[in-house]
C-alpha positions as CSV (number, residue, x, y, z in Angstrom):
1,M,99.0,139.7,48.3
2,F,98.5,135.8,49.5
3,D,100.7,133.1,48.2
4,W,98.7,131.3,45.7
5,Q,100.3,127.9,46.6
6,D,99.0,128.5,50.4
7,L,95.4,129.1,48.5
8,Y,96.1,125.5,46.9
9,Y,97.0,123.9,50.0
10,F,93.8,125.6,51.8
11,T,91.5,124.1,48.7
12,V,92.8,120.5,49.3
13,L,92.2,120.8,52.8
14,A,88.8,122.0,52.6
15,R,88.0,119.1,50.0
16,S,89.6,116.4,52.0
17,Q,88.3,117.8,55.5
18,S,91.1,116.5,57.4
19,L,94.9,117.4,57.8
20,S,96.1,114.0,57.4
21,A,94.1,113.3,53.9
22,A,95.5,116.6,52.9
23,A,98.9,115.8,53.6
24,R,98.5,112.4,51.9
25,E,97.4,114.0,48.7
26,L,99.8,116.7,48.3
27,Q,102.5,114.1,49.8
28,V,103.8,116.5,52.6
29,E,103.6,116.5,56.6
30,H,100.6,117.5,58.5
31,A,102.7,120.3,59.8
32,T,103.2,121.8,56.1
33,V,99.6,122.0,55.4
34,G,99.0,123.8,58.8
35,R,101.7,126.0,58.1
36,R,100.3,127.0,54.5
37,V,96.8,127.7,55.9
38,D,98.1,129.7,59.0
39,A,100.2,131.9,56.3
40,L,97.1,132.3,54.2
41,E,95.0,133.5,57.2
42,K,97.8,135.9,58.1
43,A,97.9,137.3,54.7
44,L,94.2,137.4,54.3
45,G,93.5,138.7,57.9
46,V,90.6,136.2,58.2
47,K,90.2,133.0,60.3
48,L,89.6,130.1,57.9
49,V,89.5,127.0,60.4
50,D,88.7,126.0,64.0
51,R,91.7,124.4,65.5
52,L,90.1,121.7,67.4
53,P,92.1,118.8,69.0
54,R,91.2,116.2,66.2
55,S,89.8,118.1,63.2
56,R,90.1,121.2,61.3
57,P,86.4,122.4,60.6
58,L,86.0,125.6,58.4
59,T,84.6,128.7,59.9
60,A,81.9,130.3,58.0
61,Q,84.5,132.5,56.2
62,G,86.4,129.4,55.2
63,L,83.2,127.7,53.9
64,A,82.8,131.0,51.9
65,L,86.4,131.0,50.5
66,A,86.3,127.3,49.5
67,E,83.6,127.8,47.5
68,L,85.1,130.8,45.7
69,A,88.3,128.6,44.9
70,A,86.4,125.4,44.2
71,G,87.6,125.5,40.9
72,M,91.4,126.1,41.4
73,D,91.9,122.3,42.2
74,E,90.7,121.3,38.9
75,M,92.4,124.3,37.3
76,A,95.8,123.3,38.9
77,T,95.4,119.9,37.6
78,Q,95.0,121.1,34.0
79,V,97.8,122.8,34.1
80,L,99.8,119.9,35.3
81,R,98.7,117.8,32.7
82,L,99.4,120.7,30.0
83,S,103.0,120.9,31.4
84,R,103.2,117.1,31.2
85,V,102.3,117.2,27.5
86,A,105.2,119.8,26.9
87,S,107.7,117.5,29.0
88,I,106.8,114.5,27.0
89,E,107.2,116.6,23.6
90,M,110.6,117.8,24.9
91,A,111.9,114.9,26.9
92,G,110.5,111.7,25.4
93,T,109.5,109.9,28.2
94,V,105.8,108.2,28.4
95,R,105.0,106.2,31.6
96,V,102.4,103.4,31.3
97,S,100.6,102.1,34.2
98,C,99.4,98.1,33.5
99,P,99.0,94.9,35.4
100,P,102.1,93.0,35.9
101,S,101.2,89.9,33.8
102,I,100.4,91.9,30.7
103,A,103.5,93.9,31.4
104,N,105.9,91.3,31.7
105,Y,104.2,88.9,29.1
106,C,102.8,91.1,26.4
107,I,104.5,94.5,26.4
108,A,108.2,93.8,27.8
109,P,109.3,91.4,25.1
110,H,108.6,93.9,22.3
111,V,110.0,97.2,23.8
112,A,113.3,96.5,22.0
113,R,111.3,96.7,18.5
114,L,109.8,100.0,19.8
115,R,113.1,101.3,20.6
116,A,114.5,100.5,17.2
117,E,111.8,102.6,15.7
118,Y,111.7,105.3,17.8
119,P,115.1,105.9,19.6
120,Q,114.2,109.0,21.0
121,L,111.5,107.4,23.0
122,N,111.9,106.5,26.5
123,L,109.2,103.9,27.6
124,V,108.8,103.8,31.4
125,L,106.8,100.9,32.1
126,M,105.0,100.5,35.9
127,P,103.9,97.1,36.5
128,S,101.2,97.3,39.0
129,T,97.6,96.2,40.5
130,H,97.2,99.6,42.0
131,L,94.7,101.9,39.8
132,A,97.4,104.7,38.8
133,A,95.7,108.2,39.3
134,L,96.3,109.8,35.8
135,D,94.8,113.1,36.7
136,K,97.5,113.4,39.5
137,G,100.3,112.3,37.2
138,E,101.1,109.0,38.2
139,A,101.2,107.7,34.9
140,D,100.5,109.1,31.3
141,I,98.6,106.0,29.9
142,A,97.1,103.1,32.0
143,L,95.8,99.7,31.0
144,R,93.2,98.4,33.3
145,T,91.1,95.5,34.0
146,L,88.3,97.4,35.3
147,R,86.3,100.0,33.2
148,P,87.4,103.4,34.1
149,D,84.3,105.6,35.5
150,E,86.1,108.9,34.9
151,D,84.0,110.9,32.5
152,A,87.0,113.1,31.3
153,L,89.2,109.9,30.4
154,V,89.2,108.3,26.8
155,R,88.5,105.0,27.2
156,R,88.8,102.3,24.8
157,K,88.4,98.4,25.0
158,V,91.5,96.6,23.4
159,G,91.5,93.4,24.5
160,V,90.3,90.4,27.4
161,V,92.3,88.7,29.9
162,R,91.0,85.0,30.4
163,F,91.9,82.8,33.4
164,G,92.6,78.9,33.5
165,L,93.6,76.5,36.1
166,Y,97.4,75.6,36.2
167,G,99.3,73.0,38.1
168,P,102.8,71.1,37.5
169,P,102.3,68.0,35.6
170,A,102.8,65.5,38.3
171,L,99.9,67.1,40.1
172,Q,97.8,65.2,37.2
173,Q,98.7,61.8,39.2
174,L,97.0,62.9,41.9
175,P,93.2,62.5,42.5
176,T,91.3,65.6,41.9
177,E,89.9,65.5,45.4
178,Q,93.4,65.6,46.8
179,W,94.4,68.9,45.1
180,T,94.8,71.9,47.3
181,F,94.7,75.5,46.3
182,I,96.7,78.5,45.8
183,A,94.7,81.7,46.2
184,Y,94.8,85.5,46.9
185,D,94.0,86.4,50.7
186,S,90.5,87.1,51.3
187,S,90.6,90.7,50.7
188,R,90.6,89.8,46.9
189,D,87.6,87.6,47.0
190,H,85.7,90.4,45.1
191,L,87.8,89.6,42.3
192,P,86.2,87.3,39.5
193,Q,89.1,85.0,39.4
194,Q,89.2,84.6,43.0
195,A,85.5,83.8,42.9
196,W,86.0,81.2,40.3
197,M,88.5,79.5,42.3
198,H,86.3,79.4,45.3
199,Q,83.7,77.7,43.1
200,L,86.1,75.2,41.5
201,R,87.8,74.3,44.8
202,G,84.6,73.6,46.8
203,P,85.5,72.1,50.4
204,R,89.1,71.4,49.2
205,A,91.8,73.5,51.0
206,I,93.6,76.7,50.4
207,A,97.1,75.4,50.9
208,F,99.0,78.9,50.3
209,A,98.1,82.4,49.8
210,A,99.9,85.6,48.5
211,S,99.2,88.8,47.2
212,E,101.0,88.9,44.0
213,L,100.5,86.4,41.0
214,I,104.1,85.5,40.5
215,T,104.3,84.4,43.9
216,Q,101.3,82.0,43.4
217,Q,103.0,81.0,40.2
218,M,106.1,80.2,41.8
219,A,104.2,78.2,44.7
220,A,102.5,76.0,42.0
221,R,105.5,75.5,40.1
222,A,106.9,73.9,43.4
223,A,103.6,71.7,43.5
224,V,102.2,73.7,46.5
225,G,98.9,73.4,45.1
226,V,96.8,74.4,41.9
227,V,96.3,78.1,40.6
228,V,94.1,80.4,38.9
229,L,96.3,82.2,36.3
230,P,95.7,84.5,33.4
231,T,96.1,82.4,30.0
232,L,98.7,84.7,28.8
233,V,100.9,83.4,32.0
234,G,100.1,80.3,32.4
235,D,100.2,78.9,28.9
236,H,103.9,80.6,28.6
237,D,104.8,78.5,31.5
238,P,106.7,75.3,30.4
239,Q,106.4,73.9,34.1
240,L,103.0,74.3,34.2
241,V,99.7,72.7,32.5
242,R,96.3,73.8,32.2
243,L,94.0,71.6,34.1
244,P,90.4,70.8,32.9
245,T,87.6,72.6,34.7
246,A,83.8,72.0,35.0
247,T,83.3,75.7,33.9
248,E,84.9,78.2,31.8
249,G,87.0,80.7,33.7
250,P,86.4,84.3,33.8
251,Q,87.3,87.2,31.4
252,R,88.1,90.9,32.2
253,D,88.1,93.3,29.6
254,I,91.2,95.5,28.8
255,W,90.8,99.2,29.1
256,L,93.1,101.7,27.3
257,T,92.8,104.9,29.3
258,V,94.3,108.4,28.6
259,Y,93.4,112.2,28.8
260,P,92.4,113.7,26.0
261,D,95.2,116.5,26.2
262,M,97.9,113.7,26.7
263,R,96.7,112.1,23.7
264,R,97.8,115.1,21.8
265,S,101.3,114.5,22.3
266,P,103.0,112.5,19.4
267,L,104.9,110.3,21.5
268,V,102.0,109.1,23.7
269,K,100.2,108.6,20.3
270,V,103.2,106.3,19.2
271,V,102.7,104.2,22.8
272,M,99.3,103.9,22.5
273,E,99.4,102.5,19.0
274,F,102.4,100.2,20.2
275,L,100.3,98.9,23.4
276,V,97.3,98.4,21.1
277,G,99.5,96.4,18.6
278,C,101.1,94.4,21.2
279,I,97.8,93.4,22.8
280,E,96.4,92.4,19.5
281,G,99.1,90.4,18.3
282,E,98.8,88.2,21.7
283,I,96.5,85.5,21.0
284,Q,95.2,84.9,24.7
285,L,94.3,88.6,24.9
286,R,92.3,88.8,21.6
287,R,88.5,89.8,21.9
C-alpha cells in the first residue's frame, strides 16, 4: 500500500508543475518532494515523472494519476480547516491578519477590553500588507483592503480607509512648490494612494521612499517631506497636520473575510464581532 502523504506531495507537484514551486508551497526542501515522489513510484511500480535536468514533466501514467487524485488537494485543505476549528474551540486561539495601520490604531487599543470579557480567548494579531492565505491556515480571519475573489470565502464590507496628505506644522511655512514628497517605491505605483500622491506632487521631487508606512510616517515627522497616510494614522499623530489638497484622497473598502466552517467556531464569532465593533467605533473608518 502506498503512503497517502507521498500521493499528496505528488498532487502538489502535478498542480504546480515544478519541484521548486511544490517545495515552496509545502515548505520543505526540493529533495523532500523528490524523495516522496520516488517512494510513490516505487510503491505503485509506475513511472510518474520524467527526470529532466530542469523540469519534472509528468508521464502519461503520471497525468492519469494526477487526474484521479485532483480532488485530494481540496480534501486535505478541508480536513486542515476542520482540525483548525476544533483546535480553536479547545485552545482558544484565533489568528487575525490585517493591515498594520488598522492593527496598530484601531484593534490593538481595544484588546484589553476583549480579554476582560473573554479571558479564555487568545487573540493573535498579525499586522501585514501580505494577503494571508486563509486556505493554507496562515490566519483564521483576515481584514483586507482588496475585495477577496475566492468564491468559498464569506465576505463582508465593514468599513473604509481614507487617505490624506500630512506633514510637520513647520512645513506650512514653506511655499508649496518647495515641498518634497515621501512615497512607496515604484513597485507600489498601482496602489490608489500612491497614484494620488503622484497626482498631487506633479513635477516636485520624491525625497524619500520606504516600503513600510510607519517608516514614511517617521520620515514625515523629521520634515523629510509630505506624505500620504490613512487618516486613521495621520489624524492620530500629534506631530503631523493634515495639509489642504486640490482633490479628495482615495478610499479603500475594508473587507472582513473568513471561511464558513471557521465562522462556526464560537470564539471566531466573538473575534469577528469584536473586529467589526472596533472598525465601526473609529470615525475615520466608518462607511
